[in-house]
VEXDREN-2710 file (C-alpha; in Angstrom, 1 decimal):
% VEXDREN-2710
k/r/px/py/pz
1/MET/0.0/0.0/0.0
2/LYS/1.3/3.5/-0.9
3/ARG/2.2/5.5/2.1
4/THR/1.2/9.2/2.4
5/PHE/2.7/11.8/4.6
6/ASP/0.9/14.7/6.5
7/PRO/2.4/18.1/5.7
8/ILE/4.5/18.4/8.9
9/THR/6.0/14.9/8.6
10/LEU/6.7/15.6/4.9
11/GLU/8.6/18.8/5.7
12/ILE/10.6/17.2/8.5
13/TYR/11.7/14.3/6.3
14/TRP/12.3/16.5/3.3
15/ARG/14.5/18.9/5.2
16/ARG/16.4/16.0/6.8
17/LEU/17.2/14.7/3.3
18/ILE/18.6/18.1/2.4
19/SER/20.6/18.2/5.6
20/ILE/22.1/14.8/4.9
21/VAL/23.3/16.0/1.4
22/ASP/24.6/19.2/3.1
23/GLU/26.7/17.0/5.4
24/ALA/28.2/15.2/2.5
25/ASP/28.9/18.6/1.0
26/ALA/30.7/19.6/4.2
27/ALA/32.7/16.4/4.0
28/VAL/34.1/17.6/0.6
29/ALA/35.2/20.9/2.0
30/ARG/37.2/19.0/4.7
31/THR/38.8/16.5/2.4
32/ALA/39.2/17.9/-1.1
33/PHE/42.7/18.7/-2.4
34/SER/42.0/21.4/-4.9
35/SER/41.2/25.1/-4.0
36/LEU/38.8/25.1/-6.9
37/ILE/36.7/22.6/-4.9
38/ARG/37.4/23.8/-1.3
39/ASP/37.3/27.5/-1.8
40/ALA/35.4/28.2/-5.1
41/HIS/32.9/25.4/-4.3
42/ASP/32.9/24.1/-7.9
43/TYR/31.2/20.8/-7.1
44/SER/27.8/19.4/-6.3
45/CYS/26.4/16.6/-4.0
46/CYS/23.0/15.1/-4.7
47/LEU/20.6/12.3/-3.7
48/PHE/18.6/10.3/-6.4
49/ASP/15.9/7.8/-5.9
50/VAL/16.0/4.3/-7.4
51/GLN/14.6/5.6/-10.7
52/GLY/17.4/8.1/-11.0
53/ARG/15.1/11.1/-10.2
54/GLU/16.8/13.9/-8.3
55/LEU/15.4/13.9/-4.7
56/ALA/17.6/16.4/-2.8
57/GLN/20.7/18.4/-3.4
58/ALA/23.1/20.3/-1.2
59/SER/22.1/23.9/-0.5
60/MET/25.0/25.3/-2.5
61/THR/25.3/23.7/-5.9
62/THR/26.2/24.8/-9.4
63/PRO/23.2/24.7/-11.8
64/GLY/25.2/23.2/-14.7
65/GLN/26.4/20.2/-12.8
66/LEU/23.0/19.5/-11.1
67/GLY/21.0/20.1/-14.2
68/GLY/23.2/17.7/-16.1
69/MET/22.9/15.1/-13.4
70/THR/19.1/15.3/-13.4
71/GLN/19.2/14.1/-17.0
72/GLY/22.2/11.8/-16.8
73/VAL/21.6/9.7/-13.7
74/LYS/18.4/8.3/-15.2
75/LYS/20.5/7.0/-18.1
76/ILE/23.1/5.6/-15.7
77/CYS/20.2/3.7/-13.9
78/ARG/19.2/2.2/-17.2
79/THR/22.7/1.2/-18.0
80/PHE/23.3/-0.3/-14.5
81/PRO/19.8/-1.5/-13.2
82/ARG/19.3/-1.4/-9.5
83/ASP/19.4/-5.2/-9.3
84/SER/22.9/-5.3/-10.9
85/HIS/24.6/-3.6/-8.0
86/LYS/26.2/-5.0/-4.9
87/PRO/27.3/-3.2/-1.6
88/GLY/30.4/-1.3/-2.1
89/ASP/29.9/-0.6/-5.8
90/VAL/31.0/2.9/-7.0
91/LEU/30.6/4.2/-10.6
92/ILE/32.6/6.9/-12.3
93/THR/32.5/8.8/-15.6
94/ASN/33.1/12.2/-17.1
95/ASP/31.2/11.6/-20.4
96/PRO/30.2/15.2/-21.4
97/TRP/27.2/13.9/-23.4
98/LEU/25.9/11.9/-20.5
99/LEU/26.3/14.4/-17.7
100/ALA/27.7/17.9/-17.1
101/GLY/29.0/18.8/-20.5
102/HIS/32.9/18.8/-20.4
103/LEU/35.7/16.4/-19.3
104/PRO/36.8/18.2/-16.1
105/ASP/33.5/17.4/-14.5
106/ILE/33.9/13.9/-13.1
107/ILE/30.9/12.3/-11.4
108/VAL/31.0/9.5/-8.8
109/VAL/27.8/7.6/-8.2
110/THR/27.3/5.2/-5.3
111/PRO/24.2/2.9/-4.8
112/VAL/22.8/3.1/-1.3
113/PHE/21.8/-0.2/0.2
114/HIS/19.2/-0.7/3.0
115/LYS/17.9/-4.2/4.1
116/ALA/19.9/-5.8/1.3
117/ARG/18.5/-3.7/-1.6
118/VAL/19.2/-0.5/-3.4
119/VAL/17.1/2.3/-2.1
120/ALA/18.8/5.4/-3.6
121/PHE/21.9/6.7/-5.3
122/ALA/24.4/9.1/-3.9
123/ALA/26.2/11.3/-6.5
124/CYS/29.0/13.8/-6.3
125/VAL/30.5/15.8/-9.2
126/PHE/33.7/17.8/-9.1
127/HIS/35.1/20.2/-11.6
128/HIS/38.6/18.9/-11.4
129/ARG/41.5/21.3/-11.8
130/ASP/43.1/19.1/-14.6
131/ILE/42.0/16.3/-16.8
132/GLY/45.0/16.4/-19.1
133/GLY/44.7/17.5/-22.7
134/ARG/45.4/20.9/-24.3
135/LEU/44.0/23.8/-22.4
136/GLY/41.9/26.5/-24.0
137/ILE/39.0/26.4/-26.5
138/GLU/41.2/26.0/-29.7
139/ASN/40.6/22.3/-29.8
140/ARG/38.4/20.9/-32.6
141/GLU/37.5/17.5/-31.0
142/VAL/36.8/16.3/-27.5
143/TYR/39.8/13.9/-27.9
144/GLU/42.2/16.8/-27.6
145/GLU/40.6/18.1/-24.4
146/GLY/41.8/15.4/-22.0
147/LEU/41.0/12.0/-20.7
148/PHE/37.6/10.6/-21.5
149/ILE/36.4/8.2/-18.8
150/PRO/33.4/6.0/-20.0
151/LEU/30.9/4.8/-17.4
152/LEU/32.9/2.2/-15.4
153/LYS/32.9/0.7/-11.9
154/LEU/35.6/2.4/-9.8
155/TYR/34.7/0.0/-7.0
156/ASP/33.4/-3.5/-7.8
157/GLY/31.9/-4.4/-4.4
158/PRO/34.7/-3.7/-1.9
159/ASN/37.4/-4.0/-4.6
160/LEU/39.0/-0.8/-5.9
161/ASN/39.8/-0.9/-9.7
162/ASN/43.3/0.5/-9.4
163/GLY/43.7/0.4/-13.2
164/ILE/41.3/3.3/-13.5
165/LEU/43.2/5.4/-11.1
166/GLU/46.5/4.6/-12.8
167/MET/45.0/5.5/-16.1
168/ILE/43.9/8.9/-14.7
169/ARG/47.3/9.4/-12.9
170/ALA/49.2/8.9/-16.2
171/ASN/47.1/11.5/-18.1
172/VAL/47.0/14.5/-15.8
173/ARG/49.5/17.1/-14.8
174/LEU/49.0/17.0/-11.0
175/PRO/48.0/13.4/-10.4
176/GLU/48.0/13.5/-6.6
177/ASN/45.5/16.3/-6.6
178/THR/43.2/14.6/-9.1
179/ILE/43.3/11.2/-7.4
180/GLY/42.9/12.9/-3.9
181/ASP/39.8/14.8/-5.2
182/ILE/38.3/11.5/-6.6
183/ARG/38.8/9.9/-3.2
184/SER/37.1/12.9/-1.6
185/GLN/34.1/12.3/-3.9
186/VAL/33.9/8.7/-2.8
187/ALA/34.1/9.8/0.8
188/ALA/31.2/12.3/0.4
189/ASN/29.0/9.6/-1.1
190/HIS/29.9/7.3/1.8
191/VAL/28.8/10.0/4.3
192/LEU/25.5/10.5/2.4
193/SER/24.9/6.8/2.3
194/VAL/25.5/6.2/6.0
195/LYS/23.4/9.1/7.1
196/LEU/20.5/8.1/4.8
197/VAL/20.4/4.6/6.2
198/GLU/20.4/6.0/9.7
199/MET/17.4/8.1/8.7
200/LEU/15.6/5.1/7.3
201/GLU/16.2/3.1/10.5
202/GLU/15.1/5.9/12.8
203/THR/11.9/6.6/10.8
204/GLY/11.0/3.0/10.0
205/LEU/10.9/3.6/6.3
206/ASP/11.9/0.6/4.2
207/SER/12.5/2.7/1.1
208/LEU/12.3/6.2/-0.2
209/ASP/9.8/5.4/-3.0
210/ASP/6.6/6.9/-1.4
211/LEU/8.5/9.8/0.1
212/SER/10.1/10.5/-3.3
213/ASP/6.7/10.6/-5.0
214/GLU/5.4/13.1/-2.5
215/ILE/8.3/15.4/-2.7
216/ILE/8.5/15.3/-6.4
217/GLY/4.7/15.8/-6.7
218/VAL/4.7/18.8/-4.4
219/SER/7.6/20.4/-6.2
220/GLU/6.0/19.9/-9.6
221/ARG/2.7/21.6/-8.5
222/THR/4.6/24.5/-7.0
223/MET/6.6/24.9/-10.2
224/ARG/3.5/24.9/-12.2
225/GLU/1.9/27.5/-10.1
226/GLY/4.9/29.8/-10.7
227/ILE/4.8/29.2/-14.5
228/GLN/1.1/30.2/-14.5
229/GLU/2.3/33.7/-13.5
230/ILE/3.4/34.1/-17.1
231/PRO/0.6/35.2/-19.5
232/ASP/-0.1/32.5/-22.1
233/GLY/1.6/33.3/-25.3
234/THR/4.8/32.9/-27.3
235/TYR/7.7/35.2/-26.6
236/SER/10.9/35.4/-28.8
237/HIS/14.3/36.8/-28.6
238/GLU/17.5/36.7/-30.7
239/SER/20.9/37.4/-29.2
240/PHE/24.5/37.1/-30.4
241/ILE/27.4/35.5/-28.4
242/GLU/30.9/36.5/-29.1
243/GLN/33.8/34.3/-30.2
244/PRO/37.4/35.3/-29.7
245/GLY/39.8/36.0/-32.4
246/GLY/37.6/38.4/-34.4
247/LEU/35.3/35.5/-35.5
248/LYS/31.7/36.2/-36.3
249/PRO/29.4/36.2/-33.3
250/LEU/27.1/33.2/-32.9
251/LYS/23.3/33.6/-33.0
252/VAL/21.1/32.2/-30.3
253/LYS/17.4/32.3/-31.0
254/VAL/14.7/31.3/-28.6
255/LYS/11.0/31.0/-28.7
256/VAL/9.3/30.7/-25.3
257/LYS/5.8/29.2/-25.5
258/VAL/3.7/29.3/-22.4
259/THR/0.4/27.3/-22.1
260/GLY/-1.1/27.3/-18.7
261/SER/1.5/25.6/-16.4
262/ASN/3.6/24.2/-19.3
263/ILE/6.5/26.0/-20.8
264/VAL/8.4/25.0/-24.0
265/LEU/11.7/26.7/-24.9
266/ASP/12.6/26.1/-28.5
267/PHE/16.1/27.2/-29.8
268/ASP/15.4/26.5/-33.5
269/GLY/17.4/28.9/-35.6
270/THR/20.4/28.8/-33.3
271/ALA/23.9/28.7/-34.9
272/PRO/25.4/25.3/-35.8
273/GLN/28.2/23.8/-33.7
274/VAL/31.7/25.2/-34.3
275/ASP/35.2/23.8/-34.5
276/ARG/36.3/25.1/-31.1
277/GLY/35.6/24.1/-27.5
278/ILE/32.5/26.3/-26.7
279/ASN/29.7/23.9/-27.8
280/CYS/27.1/22.8/-25.4
281/VAL/25.7/19.3/-25.0
282/LEU/21.9/19.3/-24.5
283/ASN/22.1/18.4/-20.9
284/PHE/24.1/21.6/-20.1
285/THR/21.7/23.6/-22.3
286/TYR/18.8/22.2/-20.3
287/ALA/20.5/23.0/-17.0
288/TYR/20.7/26.7/-17.5
289/VAL/17.4/27.0/-19.3
290/PHE/15.7/25.2/-16.4
291/PHE/17.6/27.4/-13.9
292/ALA/16.3/30.5/-15.6
293/ILE/12.7/29.5/-15.1
294/LYS/13.1/27.9/-11.7
295/SER/15.0/30.9/-10.2
296/ALA/12.5/33.4/-11.5
297/PHE/9.1/31.6/-10.9
298/ALA/9.7/29.1/-8.1
299/PRO/12.8/30.1/-6.1
300/GLU/11.5/29.0/-2.8
301/ILE/11.0/25.3/-3.5
302/PRO/14.1/23.1/-3.1
303/ASN/15.4/21.7/-6.4
304/ASN/14.5/18.2/-7.4
305/ASP/13.1/16.3/-10.3
306/GLY/9.6/17.5/-9.9
307/CYS/10.6/21.1/-10.7
308/THR/11.9/19.9/-14.1
309/VAL/8.7/18.3/-15.3
310/PRO/6.8/21.3/-16.7
311/VAL/10.0/22.6/-18.5
312/GLU/10.6/21.3/-22.0
313/VAL/13.7/22.3/-23.9
314/LYS/14.3/21.8/-27.7
315/ALA/17.5/22.5/-29.6
316/PRO/18.4/21.4/-33.1
317/GLU/20.9/18.5/-33.0
318/GLY/24.2/19.7/-34.4
319/SER/23.7/23.2/-33.1
320/ILE/25.9/25.0/-30.5
321/LEU/23.2/24.0/-27.9
322/ASN/22.9/20.4/-28.8
323/CYS/26.3/19.5/-30.3
324/ARG/27.2/16.0/-31.7
325/PHE/30.0/13.9/-30.4
326/PRO/33.0/14.3/-30.8
327/VAL/33.0/18.1/-31.1
328/ALA/35.1/20.1/-28.5
329/VAL/33.1/21.3/-25.5
330/THR/35.5/22.3/-22.6
331/GLY/34.5/26.0/-22.6
332/ARG/30.8/25.3/-22.9
333/THR/30.2/27.9/-20.1
334/SER/31.0/30.7/-22.6
335/ILE/27.7/30.0/-24.3
336/GLY/25.6/28.0/-21.7
337/HIS/25.9/30.6/-19.0
338/LEU/24.3/33.2/-21.3
339/LEU/21.1/31.3/-21.9
340/THR/19.5/32.4/-18.7
341/GLU/19.6/36.0/-19.8
342/VAL/18.5/35.2/-23.3
343/ILE/15.4/33.8/-21.8
344/TYR/14.9/36.8/-19.5
345/GLN/15.2/39.1/-22.5
346/ALA/12.4/37.1/-24.2
347/LEU/10.2/37.3/-21.2
348/ALA/11.0/41.0/-20.3
349/LYS/7.7/42.5/-21.5
350/ALA/5.6/39.7/-20.2
351/VAL/6.9/39.6/-16.6
352/PRO/9.2/42.6/-16.2
353/GLN/9.2/42.3/-12.4
354/LYS/10.6/38.8/-12.5
355/ILE/13.7/39.0/-14.6
356/LEU/17.3/40.5/-14.6
357/ALA/19.3/42.5/-17.0
358/GLU/22.3/40.8/-18.5
359/GLY/25.3/40.2/-16.2
360/GLY/29.0/40.8/-16.4
361/SER/29.4/37.7/-14.2
362/SER/28.1/35.5/-17.1
363/PRO/29.8/33.7/-18.6
364/ALA/32.0/32.8/-15.8
365/TRP/35.7/33.7/-16.2
366/TRP/37.9/30.8/-15.3
367/LYS/41.6/31.2/-15.6
368/VAL/43.9/28.2/-15.8
369/ILE/47.4/29.2/-14.8
370/SER/50.2/26.6/-14.9
371/GLY/53.9/26.3/-14.9
372/ARG/56.8/25.2/-12.7
373/ARG/58.3/26.6/-9.5
374/LYS/62.0/27.3/-9.1
375/ASP/62.4/23.9/-7.6
376/GLY/61.0/22.3/-10.7
377/LYS/57.6/21.3/-9.2
378/LYS/54.6/21.8/-11.3
379/PHE/51.7/24.1/-10.4
380/SER/48.3/24.5/-12.0
381/GLU/45.7/26.7/-10.5
382/THR/42.1/27.4/-11.8
383/LEU/40.9/30.7/-10.5
384/LEU/37.3/31.8/-10.5
385/ILE/36.6/35.5/-10.1
386/SER/33.3/37.2/-11.0
387/GLY/32.1/40.4/-12.6
388/GLY/28.9/42.3/-11.7
389/MET/25.3/41.0/-11.9
390/GLY/22.6/42.5/-13.9
391/ALA/20.1/44.7/-12.1
392/SER/16.4/43.7/-11.4
393/ALA/13.1/45.5/-11.0
394/ARG/13.8/46.1/-7.3
395/TYR/17.6/46.0/-6.7
396/ASP/20.9/47.1/-8.1
397/GLY/23.0/44.3/-9.4
398/ARG/25.4/42.8/-6.9
399/SER/29.0/43.6/-7.6
400/CYS/31.5/40.7/-8.1
401/ALA/28.7/38.1/-7.7
402/PRO/28.5/34.9/-9.7
403/PHE/25.3/34.4/-11.7
404/PRO/23.8/32.1/-13.0
405/GLN/26.6/29.8/-11.8
406/ASN/27.1/30.2/-8.0
407/CYS/30.7/29.2/-7.5
408/SER/32.5/31.5/-4.9
409/ASN/35.0/34.2/-5.7
410/GLU/38.4/32.6/-4.7
411/PRO/40.4/34.6/-2.2
412/VAL/43.6/36.1/-3.6
413/GLU/45.4/34.7/-0.5
414/ILE/44.6/31.2/-1.7
415/LEU/45.9/32.0/-5.2
416/GLU/49.2/33.2/-3.7
417/SER/49.5/30.1/-1.5
418/GLU/48.7/27.7/-4.3
419/ALA/50.8/29.3/-7.1
420/PRO/53.9/31.4/-7.3
421/LEU/52.0/34.6/-8.0
422/LEU/51.9/37.9/-6.3
423/VAL/48.6/39.9/-6.3
424/ARG/49.2/43.6/-6.8
425/LYS/45.6/44.8/-6.9
426/LYS/42.1/43.6/-6.5
427/GLU/39.3/46.3/-6.4
428/LEU/36.0/47.3/-7.8
429/VAL/35.9/49.1/-11.2
430/PRO/34.1/52.5/-11.0
431/ASP/31.5/53.2/-13.7
432/SER/31.5/49.5/-14.9
433/GLY/27.9/48.8/-13.8
434/GLY/25.4/49.7/-16.4
435/PRO/23.3/52.8/-15.7
436/GLY/19.7/52.3/-14.9
437/LYS/16.9/53.1/-12.4
438/PHE/18.6/50.2/-10.8
439/ARG/22.4/50.1/-11.5
440/GLY/24.2/47.0/-12.7
441/GLY/26.7/45.5/-10.4
442/LEU/30.3/46.6/-10.7
443/GLY/33.1/44.5/-12.2
444/GLN/36.5/44.0/-10.5
445/GLU/40.1/44.4/-11.5
446/LEU/42.7/41.9/-10.6
447/ILE/46.5/42.5/-11.2
448/PHE/49.1/40.0/-10.4
449/GLU/52.8/39.7/-11.1
450/ILE/55.0/36.7/-11.8
451/PRO/57.7/37.4/-9.2
452/LYS/61.3/37.0/-10.3
453/ALA/62.4/35.5/-7.0
454/GLU/60.4/32.4/-7.7
455/TYR/62.0/31.4/-10.9
456/GLY/65.3/30.4/-12.4
457/PRO/65.7/29.7/-16.1
458/LEU/62.5/27.8/-16.4
459/PRO/59.7/27.6/-19.0
460/PRO/57.2/30.5/-19.0
461/VAL/53.8/30.5/-17.2
462/ALA/50.9/29.5/-19.4
463/THR/47.6/31.3/-18.8
464/THR/44.3/30.4/-20.4
465/LEU/41.2/32.6/-19.9
466/ILE/37.9/31.1/-20.8
467/GLY/35.1/33.7/-20.5
468/GLY/33.4/36.4/-22.7
469/ARG/32.1/40.0/-22.7
470/PHE/35.4/41.2/-24.3
471/HIS/33.5/42.5/-27.4
472/LEU/29.8/42.4/-26.5
473/PRO/29.0/43.9/-23.1
474/ALA/26.1/43.0/-20.8
475/GLN/23.0/44.7/-22.1
476/GLY/20.6/46.7/-20.0
477/ILE/17.0/46.0/-20.0
478/LEU/13.7/48.1/-20.2
479/GLY/15.7/51.3/-20.8
480/GLY/18.8/50.4/-18.8
481/LYS/22.2/50.7/-20.4
482/SER/25.0/48.2/-20.9
483/GLY/27.8/47.5/-18.5
484/GLU/31.5/47.9/-19.3
485/LYS/33.3/45.1/-21.3
486/GLY/36.1/43.0/-20.0
487/LEU/39.8/43.3/-20.5
488/PHE/42.9/41.0/-20.3
489/ILE/46.1/42.8/-20.5
490/LEU/49.7/41.4/-20.4
491/ASN/52.3/44.1/-19.9
492/ASN/50.1/46.8/-21.3
493/LYS/49.2/44.7/-24.4
494/PRO/45.5/43.6/-24.7
495/GLN/44.9/39.9/-25.1
496/ASP/41.9/38.0/-26.3
497/TRP/40.3/35.1/-24.5
498/GLY/40.3/31.4/-25.3
499/GLY/43.9/30.5/-26.1
500/GLN/47.1/30.2/-24.1
501/VAL/49.1/33.3/-23.3
502/TYR/52.7/32.9/-22.1
503/SER/54.4/35.2/-19.6
504/ASN/57.8/35.3/-17.8
505/PRO/59.1/36.4/-14.4
506/GLY/58.5/40.1/-13.9
507/ASP/55.5/40.2/-16.2
508/MET/52.2/41.7/-15.0
509/MET/48.7/40.4/-15.9
510/ARG/45.7/42.5/-15.5
511/PHE/42.1/41.1/-15.7
512/ARG/39.2/43.6/-15.7
513/HIS/35.9/41.8/-15.2
514/PRO/32.8/43.2/-16.9
515/GLY/29.9/45.0/-15.2
516/GLY/26.3/44.1/-15.3
517/GLY/23.5/45.8/-17.3
518/GLY/21.2/48.4/-15.8
519/TYR/17.4/48.0/-15.4
520/GLY/15.0/50.9/-16.3
521/ASN/15.5/54.5/-17.3
522/PRO/18.6/56.0/-15.5
523/LEU/17.0/59.3/-15.3
524/ARG/14.5/57.8/-12.8
525/ARG/17.1/56.7/-10.4
526/PRO/16.5/58.5/-7.0
527/ILE/19.0/61.4/-6.7
528/GLU/20.1/60.3/-3.2
529/LEU/21.2/56.9/-4.6
530/VAL/23.2/58.7/-7.3
531/GLU/24.8/60.8/-4.6
532/GLU/25.6/57.7/-2.5
533/ASP/27.1/55.9/-5.5
534/ALA/29.4/58.9/-6.2
535/ARG/30.4/59.2/-2.6
536/ASN/31.2/55.5/-2.5
537/GLY/33.3/55.7/-5.7
538/TYR/30.9/53.4/-7.6
539/ILE/30.4/56.0/-10.2
540/SER/32.2/59.1/-11.2
541/VAL/30.8/62.6/-10.9
542/GLU/31.1/62.8/-14.8
543/ALA/29.0/59.6/-15.1
544/ALA/26.4/60.9/-12.7
545/LYS/25.8/63.9/-15.0
546/LYS/26.1/62.0/-18.3
547/HIS/24.0/58.9/-17.6
548/TYR/21.8/59.9/-14.6
549/GLY/21.3/63.6/-15.3
550/VAL/22.5/64.5/-11.8
551/VAL/24.9/67.4/-11.3
552/ILE/27.0/66.6/-8.3
553/ASP/29.6/68.8/-6.5
554/LYS/32.9/67.1/-6.4
555/ARG/33.8/68.3/-2.9
556/THR/30.5/67.6/-1.0
557/TYR/29.0/64.9/-3.3
558/LYS/25.7/66.8/-3.1
559/ALA/23.4/67.2/-6.0
560/ASN/22.6/70.7/-7.4
561/LEU/18.8/70.2/-7.5
562/SER/17.9/73.0/-9.9
563/ALA/20.6/72.0/-12.4
564/THR/19.7/68.4/-12.0
565/GLU/15.9/69.0/-12.6
566/LYS/16.8/71.0/-15.7
567/LEU/19.1/68.3/-17.1
568/ARG/16.8/65.4/-16.4
569/LYS/13.9/67.3/-18.1
570/MET/16.0/67.7/-21.2
571/GLY/17.1/64.0/-21.1
572/ASN/13.5/62.7/-20.8
573/ALA/12.4/64.9/-23.7
574/LYS/15.2/63.4/-25.9
575/ARG/14.1/59.9/-24.9
576/LYS/10.5/60.6/-25.9
577/LYS/11.6/61.8/-29.3
578/ARG/13.5/58.6/-29.9
END
């Protein structure tokens, strides 16, 4: 007989499942080797039911990894049916088309046993600092991007398959870190499994089947209620995403069809896949499309499989959003992270209060910096630092905040401890946030030096920046203006993104992260907020006058009200003529 749960019991059990996954997440922070995992939190822990449906995830997770897992774990369950497992089994893969979209994301899946049968699956995915291969996006095929691990058993019962670890060890630059991080993933799954069995024993549940149905059902209903806030109709938008090296921007075209509580997002007309590593597999595309809808219309409900049911995503096979094997995919964030704002632009007039302007923190800028120390030891550091978020209908965009990905900004002290680099500057960039009634978040500037004292006659340091917004800035919305573009400068010489740049002891690297777009007419921003921004150094006095129509005294940072009223009246008259 199917068991039902009263609302209080359901909430208690549901929250306990989330706390169990959070405990596994905390185990990662204590055991991981890489700063990309420990400090940037570029990993995700999750619990799935026996059908491969996502049931609970850690409170801080990256949408791309979890969105990919919601699609991929179902396929894993079909490949390895629940009855084929035995206690101790652990699966491993980094197949981009199966899961999170590129080779650095390795997933470890552990079947959870209770009373001699599988009752759930624990899963943990890490963005590993190195998976071998050639860094950058200039590869044409996935074979060039590193080690491809098919779906295998890392543990067959209690027996570790050392051959898999040796294969990985032989193909990566920092084998101890990579192997250590994989062991951290296995440990996290073990913590989740033990705590879940404890819960089942304490509650008297023999399985999670009925509880899973309840949680997923409630979540689906809540998601549908949120989608119903969008007026029925079809909403379209066409955007362009930059490529480095002066190549033609790539078109992304979306048609959002809303019918009651169902939403279909169709990317027909989007550019075909390209011969460089920025293509997205469909799982990754789904992840950030789903995230856009979920975060705007049902942010309060915990993520699980039920939230995905009303959201259908279509993308032409062979396009940059549904690429075919074996095309290169390592920098898929340079396209995938922008899908959230493409959808928000499409929905801007339908639900303006629910969406954000484009952000300078998307796509994420991740920098891979590698070389040798003076003692000959290798180092390789992946650094995540964010630009400014786009503004919303109620708030200024957050400065230096990641969105739609939610990895943390890595402290520069960690960078200096992990790699022989000296940080000379890290600060906000004035005037980088797009003007608007609500201002876009500010970008930040990071300058670091390769100190001469750390090096003898060794090879240069290789730096790869994968990102965007160098040529096409984050656009404002509903009258807001764009944020500032990004810059990468080596010794006063501008660089593009995507390829490897080589530098030597004494060289200086400067990264200026983009600002977010503004929301609404800048001439409607309250004068006191413009004064405060100028006083805090977020905007210059010149920008206050040019964009906001506010004349500010440079000594007192107070507005000349009569001059401001006159200037704003003239500015609004010009806008009406346009």
